[in-house]
N, CA, C and O atoms as a GROMACS GRO file, in nm:
protein
  524
    1MET      N    1  -2.903   0.626   0.798
    1MET     CA    2  -2.776   0.696   0.782
    1MET      C    3  -2.722   0.671   0.641
    1MET      O    4  -2.727   0.559   0.591
    2SER      N    5  -2.670   0.774   0.579
    2SER     CA    6  -2.622   0.761   0.442
    2SER      C    7  -2.484   0.695   0.438
    2SER      O    8  -2.404   0.709   0.531
    3LYS      N    9  -2.460   0.623   0.331
    3LYS     CA   10  -2.332   0.553   0.312
    3LYS      C   11  -2.248   0.629   0.211
    3LYS      O   12  -2.295   0.661   0.102
    4ARG      N   13  -2.122   0.656   0.250
    4ARG     CA   14  -2.029   0.731   0.164
    4ARG      C   15  -1.927   0.633   0.105
    4ARG      O   16  -1.855   0.565   0.178
    5VAL      N   17  -1.924   0.628  -0.028
    5VAL     CA   18  -1.833   0.539  -0.100
    5VAL      C   19  -1.721   0.624  -0.160
    5VAL      O   20  -1.746   0.729  -0.218
    6ILE      N   21  -1.598   0.576  -0.144
    6ILE     CA   22  -1.483   0.647  -0.200
    6ILE      C   23  -1.408   0.552  -0.293
    6ILE      O   24  -1.396   0.433  -0.265
    7THR      N   25  -1.357   0.607  -0.402
    7THR     CA   26  -1.277   0.530  -0.496
    7THR      C   27  -1.168   0.620  -0.552
    7THR      O   28  -1.172   0.742  -0.535
    8PHE      N   29  -1.071   0.559  -0.618
    8PHE     CA   30  -0.956   0.632  -0.669
    8PHE      C   31  -0.922   0.583  -0.809
    8PHE      O   32  -0.948   0.468  -0.843
    9GLY      N   33  -0.864   0.670  -0.890
    9GLY     CA   34  -0.818   0.630  -1.021
    9GLY      C   35  -0.759   0.747  -1.097
    9GLY      O   36  -0.768   0.862  -1.054
   10THR      N   37  -0.698   0.716  -1.212
   10THR     CA   38  -0.642   0.821  -1.297
   10THR      C   39  -0.750   0.876  -1.390
   10THR      O   40  -0.757   0.997  -1.412
   11PHE      N   41  -0.832   0.789  -1.446
   11PHE     CA   42  -0.942   0.826  -1.534
   11PHE      C   43  -0.894   0.907  -1.655
   11PHE      O   44  -0.952   1.009  -1.690
   12ASP      N   45  -0.786   0.858  -1.716
   12ASP     CA   46  -0.730   0.921  -1.835
   12ASP      C   47  -0.792   0.855  -1.958
   12ASP      O   48  -0.828   0.737  -1.952
   13VAL      N   49  -0.805   0.927  -2.068
   13VAL     CA   50  -0.866   0.877  -2.190
   13VAL      C   51  -0.994   0.801  -2.151
   13VAL      O   52  -1.006   0.680  -2.168
   14PHE      N   53  -1.087   0.877  -2.098
   14PHE     CA   54  -1.209   0.824  -2.036
   14PHE      C   55  -1.283   0.728  -2.129
   14PHE      O   56  -1.304   0.760  -2.246
   15HIS      N   57  -1.322   0.612  -2.076
   15HIS     CA   58  -1.387   0.510  -2.158
   15HIS      C   59  -1.496   0.437  -2.079
   15HIS      O   60  -1.517   0.464  -1.961
   16ILE      N   61  -1.564   0.345  -2.144
   16ILE     CA   62  -1.678   0.274  -2.086
   16ILE      C   63  -1.640   0.198  -1.959
   16ILE      O   64  -1.723   0.183  -1.869
   17GLY      N   65  -1.518   0.150  -1.950
   17GLY     CA   66  -1.475   0.083  -1.828
   17GLY      C   67  -1.478   0.176  -1.708
   17GLY      O   68  -1.514   0.135  -1.598
   18HIS      N   69  -1.442   0.303  -1.730
   18HIS     CA   70  -1.448   0.402  -1.622
   18HIS      C   71  -1.593   0.425  -1.579
   18HIS      O   72  -1.624   0.429  -1.460
   19ILE      N   73  -1.681   0.439  -1.678
   19ILE     CA   74  -1.824   0.458  -1.646
   19ILE      C   75  -1.875   0.339  -1.566
   19ILE      O   76  -1.943   0.357  -1.464
   20ASN      N   77  -1.844   0.218  -1.611
   20ASN     CA   78  -1.894   0.097  -1.544
   20ASN      C   79  -1.849   0.092  -1.399
   20ASN      O   80  -1.930   0.065  -1.310
   21ILE      N   81  -1.721   0.116  -1.372
   21ILE     CA   82  -1.672   0.104  -1.235
   21ILE      C   83  -1.730   0.215  -1.147
   21ILE      O   84  -1.766   0.190  -1.032
   22LEU      N   85  -1.741   0.335  -1.201
   22LEU     CA   86  -1.796   0.445  -1.120
   22LEU      C   87  -1.945   0.425  -1.093
   22LEU      O   88  -1.993   0.458  -0.985
   23GLU      N   89  -2.018   0.372  -1.190
   23GLU     CA   90  -2.161   0.341  -1.167
   23GLU      C   91  -2.175   0.234  -1.059
   23GLU      O   92  -2.260   0.244  -0.971
   24ARG      N   93  -2.090   0.132  -1.066
   24ARG     CA   94  -2.095   0.025  -0.965
   24ARG      C   95  -2.064   0.083  -0.827
   24ARG      O   96  -2.131   0.050  -0.729
   25CYS      N   97  -1.964   0.168  -0.820
   25CYS     CA   98  -1.929   0.230  -0.692
   25CYS      C   99  -2.047   0.311  -0.639
   25CYS      O  100  -2.081   0.301  -0.521
   26ALA      N  101  -2.109   0.390  -0.725
   26ALA     CA  102  -2.221   0.475  -0.684
   26ALA      C  103  -2.339   0.391  -0.634
   26ALA      O  104  -2.413   0.434  -0.546
   27SER      N  105  -2.356   0.273  -0.692
   27SER     CA  106  -2.470   0.188  -0.653
   27SER      C  107  -2.457   0.133  -0.511
   27SER      O  108  -2.554   0.081  -0.456
   28LEU      N  109  -2.338   0.143  -0.453
   28LEU     CA  110  -2.314   0.088  -0.319
   28LEU      C  111  -2.353   0.182  -0.206
   28LEU      O  112  -2.359   0.141  -0.090
   29GLY      N  113  -2.380   0.307  -0.240
   29GLY     CA  114  -2.409   0.402  -0.132
   29GLY      C  115  -2.490   0.520  -0.180
   29GLY      O  116  -2.549   0.518  -0.288
   30ASP      N  117  -2.490   0.624  -0.096
   30ASP     CA  118  -2.568   0.744  -0.126
   30ASP      C  119  -2.481   0.857  -0.180
   30ASP      O  120  -2.530   0.946  -0.250
   31THR      N  121  -2.352   0.853  -0.149
   31THR     CA  122  -2.259   0.957  -0.191
   31THR      C  123  -2.135   0.890  -0.249
   31THR      O  124  -2.078   0.800  -0.188
   32LEU      N  125  -2.093   0.936  -0.368
   32LEU     CA  126  -1.971   0.883  -0.430
   32LEU      C  127  -1.866   0.993  -0.435
   32LEU      O  128  -1.888   1.100  -0.493
   33ILE      N  129  -1.752   0.965  -0.373
   33ILE     CA  130  -1.638   1.057  -0.370
   33ILE      C  131  -1.526   0.990  -0.451
   33ILE      O  132  -1.494   0.874  -0.428
   34VAL      N  133  -1.467   1.066  -0.545
   34VAL     CA  134  -1.366   1.010  -0.634
   34VAL      C  135  -1.235   1.086  -0.620
   34VAL      O  136  -1.230   1.208  -0.639
   35GLY      N  137  -1.129   1.013  -0.586
   35GLY     CA  138  -0.995   1.069  -0.585
   35GLY      C  139  -0.931   1.046  -0.722
   35GLY      O  140  -0.915   0.932  -0.765
   36VAL      N  141  -0.896   1.155  -0.789
   36VAL     CA  142  -0.835   1.149  -0.922
   36VAL      C  143  -0.684   1.169  -0.905
   36VAL      O  144  -0.640   1.270  -0.850
   37SER      N  145  -0.606   1.073  -0.954
   37SER     CA  146  -0.460   1.080  -0.940
   37SER      C  147  -0.405   1.206  -1.004
   37SER      O  148  -0.443   1.243  -1.116
   38SER      N  149  -0.315   1.273  -0.932
   38SER     CA  150  -0.248   1.390  -0.988
   38SER      C  151  -0.160   1.347  -1.105
   38SER      O  152  -0.127   1.229  -1.119
   39ASP      N  153  -0.122   1.443  -1.188
   39ASP     CA  154  -0.033   1.413  -1.299
   39ASP      C  155   0.097   1.352  -1.247
   39ASP      O  156   0.149   1.256  -1.305
   40GLU      N  157   0.150   1.408  -1.137
   40GLU     CA  158   0.277   1.360  -1.080
   40GLU      C  159   0.263   1.219  -1.024
   40GLU      O  160   0.353   1.136  -1.041
   41LEU      N  161   0.151   1.190  -0.958
   41LEU     CA  162   0.128   1.056  -0.905
   41LEU      C  163   0.120   0.956  -1.019
   41LEU      O  164   0.176   0.847  -1.010
   42ASN      N  165   0.051   0.991  -1.126
   42ASN     CA  166   0.042   0.901  -1.241
   42ASN      C  167   0.181   0.875  -1.299
   42ASN      O  168   0.212   0.761  -1.334
   43PHE      N  169   0.264   0.979  -1.308
   43PHE     CA  170   0.399   0.960  -1.361
   43PHE      C  171   0.478   0.865  -1.271
   43PHE      O  172   0.551   0.780  -1.320
   44SER      N  173   0.464   0.880  -1.140
   44SER     CA  174   0.539   0.793  -1.048
   44SER      C  175   0.492   0.648  -1.058
   44SER      O  176   0.572   0.556  -1.036
   45LYS      N  177   0.364   0.624  -1.091
   45LYS     CA  178   0.311   0.488  -1.105
   45LYS      C  179   0.344   0.426  -1.240
   45LYS      O  180   0.377   0.308  -1.248
   46LYS      N  181   0.336   0.506  -1.348
   46LYS     CA  182   0.340   0.451  -1.484
   46LYS      C  183   0.455   0.503  -1.571
   46LYS      O  184   0.468   0.464  -1.686
   47GLN      N  185   0.537   0.592  -1.515
   47GLN     CA  186   0.649   0.653  -1.590
   47GLN      C  187   0.603   0.726  -1.716
   47GLN      O  188   0.676   0.734  -1.815
   48ARG      N  189   0.481   0.777  -1.712
   48ARG     CA  190   0.432   0.865  -1.817
   48ARG      C  191   0.323   0.954  -1.758
   48ARG      O  192   0.252   0.916  -1.665
   49TYR      N  193   0.314   1.072  -1.815
   49TYR     CA  194   0.207   1.163  -1.772
   49TYR      C  195   0.078   1.125  -1.843
   49TYR      O  196   0.082   1.070  -1.953
   50PRO      N  197  -0.036   1.153  -1.781
   50PRO     CA  198  -0.163   1.125  -1.848
   50PRO      C  199  -0.176   1.206  -1.977
   50PRO      O  200  -0.112   1.310  -1.993
   51ILE      N  201  -0.258   1.158  -2.069
   51ILE     CA  202  -0.287   1.230  -2.192
   51ILE      C  203  -0.360   1.361  -2.157
   51ILE      O  204  -0.328   1.467  -2.210
   52TYR      N  205  -0.459   1.350  -2.069
   52TYR     CA  206  -0.536   1.467  -2.024
   52TYR      C  207  -0.481   1.513  -1.889
   52TYR      O  208  -0.454   1.431  -1.802
   53ASP      N  209  -0.465   1.646  -1.872
   53ASP     CA  210  -0.411   1.697  -1.745
   53ASP      C  211  -0.513   1.677  -1.633
   53ASP      O  212  -0.630   1.650  -1.657
   54GLN      N  213  -0.465   1.692  -1.510
   54GLN     CA  214  -0.549   1.657  -1.395
   54GLN      C  215  -0.674   1.745  -1.387
   54GLN      O  216  -0.780   1.697  -1.345
   55GLU      N  217  -0.666   1.871  -1.425
   55GLU     CA  218  -0.786   1.958  -1.420
   55GLU      C  219  -0.892   1.908  -1.518
   55GLU      O  220  -1.011   1.909  -1.486
   56SER      N  221  -0.851   1.865  -1.636
   56SER     CA  222  -0.946   1.811  -1.734
   56SER      C  223  -1.007   1.681  -1.682
   56SER      O  224  -1.128   1.660  -1.695
   57ARG      N  225  -0.925   1.595  -1.624
   57ARG     CA  226  -0.975   1.467  -1.573
   57ARG      C  227  -1.071   1.489  -1.456
   57ARG      O  228  -1.172   1.419  -1.445
   58LEU      N  229  -1.041   1.584  -1.370
   58LEU     CA  230  -1.132   1.619  -1.260
   58LEU      C  231  -1.267   1.666  -1.315
   58LEU      O  232  -1.372   1.624  -1.266
   59LYS      N  233  -1.263   1.751  -1.416
   59LYS     CA  234  -1.386   1.804  -1.474
   59LYS      C  235  -1.469   1.694  -1.539
   59LYS      O  236  -1.591   1.691  -1.524
   60ILE      N  237  -1.403   1.603  -1.609
   60ILE     CA  238  -1.474   1.491  -1.673
   60ILE      C  239  -1.545   1.406  -1.568
   60ILE      O  240  -1.664   1.376  -1.581
   61VAL      N  241  -1.473   1.367  -1.463
   61VAL     CA  242  -1.531   1.282  -1.359
   61VAL      C  243  -1.642   1.356  -1.285
   61VAL      O  244  -1.748   1.299  -1.259
   62GLN      N  245  -1.618   1.482  -1.251
   62GLN     CA  246  -1.719   1.561  -1.178
   62GLN      C  247  -1.847   1.579  -1.259
   62GLN      O  248  -1.953   1.598  -1.200
   63SER      N  249  -1.839   1.573  -1.391
   63SER     CA  250  -1.956   1.596  -1.475
   63SER      C  251  -2.055   1.479  -1.472
   63SER      O  252  -2.169   1.494  -1.515
   64LEU      N  253  -2.013   1.365  -1.421
   64LEU     CA  254  -2.101   1.248  -1.416
   64LEU      C  255  -2.208   1.266  -1.309
   64LEU      O  256  -2.177   1.306  -1.196
   65LYS      N  257  -2.332   1.236  -1.344
   65LYS     CA  258  -2.443   1.262  -1.251
   65LYS      C  259  -2.436   1.178  -1.124
   65LYS      O  260  -2.494   1.216  -1.023
   66PHE      N  261  -2.366   1.066  -1.127
   66PHE     CA  262  -2.360   0.980  -1.008
   66PHE      C  263  -2.235   1.005  -0.923
   66PHE      O  264  -2.214   0.934  -0.825
   67VAL      N  265  -2.153   1.104  -0.959
   67VAL     CA  266  -2.037   1.142  -0.879
   67VAL      C  267  -2.072   1.268  -0.801
   67VAL      O  268  -2.115   1.368  -0.859
   68ASP      N  269  -2.054   1.262  -0.670
   68ASP     CA  270  -2.091   1.375  -0.584
   68ASP      C  271  -1.976   1.469  -0.553
   68ASP      O  272  -1.997   1.589  -0.537
   69GLU      N  273  -1.855   1.415  -0.546
   69GLU     CA  274  -1.741   1.499  -0.508
   69GLU      C  275  -1.614   1.439  -0.568
   69GLU      O  276  -1.599   1.317  -0.575
   70VAL      N  277  -1.522   1.527  -0.610
   70VAL     CA  278  -1.392   1.482  -0.659
   70VAL      C  279  -1.282   1.560  -0.588
   70VAL      O  280  -1.303   1.672  -0.541
   71PHE      N  281  -1.165   1.498  -0.582
   71PHE     CA  282  -1.048   1.565  -0.526
   71PHE      C  283  -0.925   1.508  -0.592
   71PHE      O  284  -0.931   1.402  -0.656
   72VAL      N  285  -0.812   1.576  -0.579
   72VAL     CA  286  -0.687   1.528  -0.637
   72VAL      C  287  -0.616   1.440  -0.536
   72VAL      O  288  -0.593   1.479  -0.422
   73GLU      N  289  -0.582   1.319  -0.580
   73GLU     CA  290  -0.503   1.226  -0.499
   73GLU      C  291  -0.356   1.252  -0.532
   73GLU      O  292  -0.312   1.233  -0.646
   74HIS      N  293  -0.281   1.297  -0.432
   74HIS     CA  294  -0.140   1.330  -0.454
   74HIS      C  295  -0.045   1.217  -0.419
   74HIS      O  296   0.068   1.215  -0.467
   75SER      N  297  -0.090   1.121  -0.336
   75SER     CA  298   0.000   1.017  -0.289
   75SER      C  299  -0.076   0.888  -0.258
   75SER      O  300  -0.180   0.891  -0.193
   76LEU      N  301  -0.022   0.776  -0.305
   76LEU     CA  302  -0.081   0.646  -0.272
   76LEU      C  303  -0.070   0.617  -0.124
   76LEU      O  304  -0.154   0.548  -0.066
   77GLU      N  305   0.035   0.671  -0.061
   77GLU     CA  306   0.059   0.647   0.081
   77GLU      C  307  -0.042   0.719   0.170
   77GLU      O  308  -0.048   0.692   0.290
   78LYS      N  309  -0.121   0.809   0.114
   78LYS     CA  310  -0.217   0.886   0.195
   78LYS      C  311  -0.360   0.833   0.183
   78LYS      O  312  -0.454   0.902   0.223
   79LYS      N  313  -0.377   0.713   0.129
   79LYS     CA  314  -0.513   0.658   0.112
   79LYS      C  315  -0.591   0.661   0.243
   79LYS      O  316  -0.707   0.702   0.245
   80ARG      N  317  -0.528   0.618   0.353
   80ARG     CA  318  -0.597   0.616   0.482
   80ARG      C  319  -0.643   0.757   0.521
   80ARG      O  320  -0.755   0.776   0.567
   81GLU      N  321  -0.555   0.854   0.501
   81GLU     CA  322  -0.590   0.993   0.534
   81GLU      C  323  -0.708   1.040   0.450
   81GLU      O  324  -0.799   1.105   0.501
   82TYR      N  325  -0.706   1.008   0.321
   82TYR     CA  326  -0.816   1.049   0.233
   82TYR      C  327  -0.948   0.983   0.277
   82TYR      O  328  -1.050   1.050   0.285
   83ILE      N  329  -0.944   0.855   0.306
   83ILE     CA  330  -1.066   0.784   0.349
   83ILE      C  331  -1.121   0.847   0.476
   83ILE      O  332  -1.241   0.871   0.487
   84GLU      N  333  -1.033   0.876   0.571
   84GLU     CA  334  -1.077   0.936   0.698
   84GLU      C  335  -1.128   1.079   0.676
   84GLU      O  336  -1.232   1.116   0.731
   85PHE      N  337  -1.055   1.158   0.598
   85PHE     CA  338  -1.093   1.298   0.576
   85PHE      C  339  -1.231   1.308   0.509
   85PHE      O  340  -1.314   1.391   0.548
   86TYR      N  341  -1.256   1.223   0.410
   86TYR     CA  342  -1.383   1.227   0.337
   86TYR      C  343  -1.490   1.137   0.402
   86TYR      O  344  -1.598   1.120   0.347
   87ARG      N  345  -1.458   1.081   0.518
   87ARG     CA  346  -1.550   0.998   0.596
   87ARG      C  347  -1.610   0.885   0.512
   87ARG      O  348  -1.731   0.862   0.512
   88GLY      N  349  -1.521   0.813   0.441
   88GLY     CA  350  -1.565   0.702   0.358
   88GLY      C  351  -1.609   0.583   0.443
   88GLY      O  352  -1.536   0.539   0.531
   89ASP      N  353  -1.727   0.533   0.415
   89ASP     CA  354  -1.776   0.411   0.481
   89ASP      C  355  -1.732   0.288   0.404
   89ASP      O  356  -1.725   0.178   0.459
   90MET      N  357  -1.702   0.308   0.275
   90MET     CA  358  -1.663   0.197   0.190
   90MET      C  359  -1.560   0.247   0.088
   90MET      O  360  -1.574   0.355   0.032
   91LEU      N  361  -1.456   0.166   0.067
   91LEU     CA  362  -1.358   0.189  -0.039
   91LEU      C  363  -1.388   0.086  -0.147
   91LEU      O  364  -1.388  -0.034  -0.120
   92ALA      N  365  -1.414   0.133  -0.269
   92ALA     CA  366  -1.443   0.043  -0.381
   92ALA      C  367  -1.338   0.065  -0.489
   92ALA      O  368  -1.311   0.178  -0.529
   93MET      N  369  -1.278  -0.046  -0.535
   93MET     CA  370  -1.172  -0.039  -0.635
   93MET      C  371  -1.188  -0.151  -0.737
   93MET      O  372  -1.259  -0.248  -0.712
   94GLY      N  373  -1.122  -0.136  -0.851
   94GLY     CA  374  -1.119  -0.242  -0.950
   94GLY      C  375  -1.039  -0.361  -0.898
   94GLY      O  376  -0.949  -0.345  -0.815
   95ASP      N  377  -1.073  -0.480  -0.947
   95ASP     CA  378  -1.008  -0.600  -0.893
   95ASP      C  379  -0.863  -0.616  -0.936
   95ASP      O  380  -0.796  -0.710  -0.893
   96ASP      N  381  -0.813  -0.526  -1.020
   96ASP     CA  382  -0.670  -0.527  -1.049
   96ASP      C  383  -0.591  -0.484  -0.924
   96ASP      O  384  -0.469  -0.500  -0.918
   97TRP      N  385  -0.660  -0.429  -0.826
   97TRP     CA  386  -0.599  -0.389  -0.698
   97TRP      C  387  -0.635  -0.489  -0.586
   97TRP      O  388  -0.606  -0.462  -0.469
   98LYS      N  389  -0.696  -0.601  -0.620
   98LYS     CA  390  -0.746  -0.695  -0.519
   98LYS      C  391  -0.642  -0.726  -0.412
   98LYS      O  392  -0.529  -0.765  -0.443
   99GLY      N  393  -0.682  -0.709  -0.287
   99GLY     CA  394  -0.596  -0.738  -0.173
   99GLY      C  395  -0.505  -0.624  -0.132
   99GLY      O  396  -0.455  -0.622  -0.020
  100ARG      N  397  -0.482  -0.529  -0.221
  100ARG     CA  398  -0.387  -0.420  -0.194
  100ARG      C  399  -0.437  -0.322  -0.088
  100ARG      O  400  -0.357  -0.252  -0.025
  101PHE      N  401  -0.569  -0.316  -0.068
  101PHE     CA  402  -0.623  -0.218   0.026
  101PHE      C  403  -0.698  -0.282   0.143
  101PHE      O  404  -0.773  -0.214   0.214
  102ASP      N  405  -0.677  -0.411   0.163
  102ASP     CA  406  -0.745  -0.480   0.273
  102ASP      C  407  -0.708  -0.422   0.410
  102ASP      O  408  -0.783  -0.436   0.506
  103GLU      N  409  -0.593  -0.356   0.418
  103GLU     CA  410  -0.550  -0.296   0.546
  103GLU      C  411  -0.648  -0.189   0.595
  103GLU      O  412  -0.646  -0.152   0.712
  104PHE      N  413  -0.735  -0.138   0.506
  104PHE     CA  414  -0.828  -0.033   0.546
  104PHE      C  415  -0.961  -0.089   0.598
  104PHE      O  416  -1.052  -0.013   0.630
  105ASN      N  417  -0.971  -0.222   0.606
  105ASN     CA  418  -1.092  -0.284   0.661
  105ASN      C  419  -1.118  -0.242   0.805
  105ASN      O  420  -1.229  -0.259   0.856
  106ASP      N  421  -1.016  -0.188   0.871
  106ASP     CA  422  -1.036  -0.144   1.010
  106ASP      C  423  -1.111  -0.010   1.017
  106ASP      O  424  -1.162   0.026   1.124
  107ILE      N  425  -1.118   0.065   0.905
  107ILE     CA  426  -1.187   0.194   0.908
  107ILE      C  427  -1.305   0.202   0.811
  107ILE      O  428  -1.388   0.293   0.821
  108CYS      N  429  -1.313   0.105   0.717
  108CYS     CA  430  -1.425   0.104   0.621
  108CYS      C  431  -1.434  -0.035   0.559
  108CYS      O  432  -1.343  -0.116   0.572
  109ASP      N  433  -1.545  -0.060   0.490
  109ASP     CA  434  -1.557  -0.183   0.412
  109ASP      C  435  -1.476  -0.164   0.284
  109ASP      O  436  -1.473  -0.055   0.227
  110VAL      N  437  -1.409  -0.271   0.239
  110VAL     CA  438  -1.331  -0.266   0.116
  110VAL      C  439  -1.392  -0.364   0.017
  110VAL      O  440  -1.410  -0.482   0.047
  111VAL      N  441  -1.422  -0.314  -0.103
  111VAL     CA  442  -1.486  -0.394  -0.207
  111VAL      C  443  -1.405  -0.381  -0.336
  111VAL      O  444  -1.357  -0.272  -0.369
  112TYR      N  445  -1.388  -0.492  -0.407
  112TYR     CA  446  -1.319  -0.492  -0.536
  112TYR      C  447  -1.417  -0.537  -0.645
  112TYR      O  448  -1.485  -0.638  -0.630
  113PHE      N  449  -1.423  -0.460  -0.753
  113PHE     CA  450  -1.511  -0.492  -0.866
  113PHE      C  451  -1.431  -0.548  -0.981
  113PHE      O  452  -1.316  -0.509  -1.002
  114PRO      N  453  -1.490  -0.642  -1.058
  114PRO     CA  454  -1.422  -0.687  -1.181
  114PRO      C  455  -1.413  -0.573  -1.281
  114PRO      O  456  -1.504  -0.492  -1.294
  115ARG      N  457  -1.302  -0.568  -1.350
  115ARG     CA  458  -1.283  -0.466  -1.455
  115ARG      C  459  -1.365  -0.504  -1.578
  115ARG      O  460  -1.399  -0.621  -1.598
  116THR      N  461  -1.397  -0.404  -1.659
  116THR     CA  462  -1.465  -0.430  -1.786
  116THR      C  463  -1.364  -0.501  -1.876
  116THR      O  464  -1.256  -0.449  -1.900
  117PRO      N  465  -1.399  -0.620  -1.928
  117PRO     CA  466  -1.303  -0.695  -2.010
  117PRO      C  467  -1.265  -0.622  -2.138
  117PRO      O  468  -1.345  -0.547  -2.195
  118SER      N  469  -1.144  -0.645  -2.181
  118SER     CA  470  -1.094  -0.601  -2.312
  118SER      C  471  -1.087  -0.450  -2.331
  118SER      O  472  -1.096  -0.401  -2.444
  119ILE      N  473  -1.072  -0.375  -2.221
  119ILE     CA  474  -1.052  -0.231  -2.239
  119ILE      C  475  -0.966  -0.177  -2.125
  119ILE      O  476  -0.989  -0.206  -2.008
  120SER      N  477  -0.867  -0.098  -2.163
  120SER     CA  478  -0.785  -0.029  -2.065
  120SER      C  479  -0.728   0.095  -2.132
  120SER      O  480  -0.707   0.099  -2.253
  121THR      N  481  -0.702   0.196  -2.050
  121THR     CA  482  -0.646   0.320  -2.104
  121THR      C  483  -0.512   0.294  -2.170
  121THR      O  484  -0.485   0.345  -2.279
  122THR      N  485  -0.426   0.214  -2.105
  122THR     CA  486  -0.294   0.185  -2.159
  122THR      C  487  -0.306   0.120  -2.297
  122THR      O  488  -0.233   0.155  -2.389
  123GLU      N  489  -0.400   0.026  -2.309
  123GLU     CA  490  -0.423  -0.043  -2.436
  123GLU      C  491  -0.469   0.056  -2.544
  123GLU      O  492  -0.423   0.050  -2.658
  124ILE      N  493  -0.561   0.146  -2.508
  124ILE     CA  494  -0.611   0.245  -2.603
  124ILE      C  495  -0.497   0.335  -2.651
  124ILE      O  496  -0.487   0.364  -2.770
  125ILE      N  497  -0.411   0.378  -2.559
  125ILE     CA  498  -0.298   0.464  -2.595
  125ILE      C  499  -0.204   0.391  -2.690
  125ILE      O  500  -0.157   0.449  -2.788
  126GLU      N  501  -0.175   0.264  -2.661
  126GLU     CA  502  -0.084   0.187  -2.747
  126GLU      C  503  -0.142   0.169  -2.886
  126GLU      O  504  -0.068   0.178  -2.985
  127ILE      N  505  -0.272   0.145  -2.897
  127ILE     CA  506  -0.337   0.131  -3.027
  127ILE      C  507  -0.330   0.265  -3.103
  127ILE      O  508  -0.300   0.267  -3.222
  128ALA      N  509  -0.358   0.374  -3.033
  128ALA     CA  510  -0.357   0.507  -3.097
  128ALA      C  511  -0.218   0.543  -3.148
  128ALA      O  512  -0.206   0.610  -3.251
  129LYS      N  513  -0.113   0.500  -3.079
  129LYS     CA  514   0.025   0.531  -3.121
  129LYS      C  515   0.058   0.469  -3.256
  129LYS      O  516   0.143   0.520  -3.329
  130LYS      N  517  -0.010   0.359  -3.290
  130LYS     CA  518   0.017   0.288  -3.416
  130LYS      C  519  -0.038   0.363  -3.537
  130LYS      O  520   0.000   0.333  -3.650
  131PHE      N  521  -0.126   0.461  -3.515
  131PHE     CA  522  -0.188   0.530  -3.628
  131PHE      C  523  -0.125   0.660  -3.657
  131PHE      O  524  -0.166   0.730  -3.749
   0.00000   0.00000   0.00000
């Protein structure tokens, strides 16, 4: 039986850390489904809109050979619904979310990966603003 892995993120100003986490997620199963945060959801989390709009971010993530399906995540509160709808066997997230999604262990395995050191979208944006 195939294993379906689901993950979530904004994936703005796409960088090597995004590739690393998505590759790790894909290595855990046969199908990788990625929820990309909507522009509005990103604003509610970070008080700023992404640099790239949600359609561009969806296209970037979907173009990766190890990503099988993408969808727009409209609400953090709907994670359980998304996992159930996409029949996720495993939820994989970066360890900056460690412990935040353990409540879903009743419907899937929950795994947290270490982030790629010394790189983040927020950091890249702050550096770019200085130039």
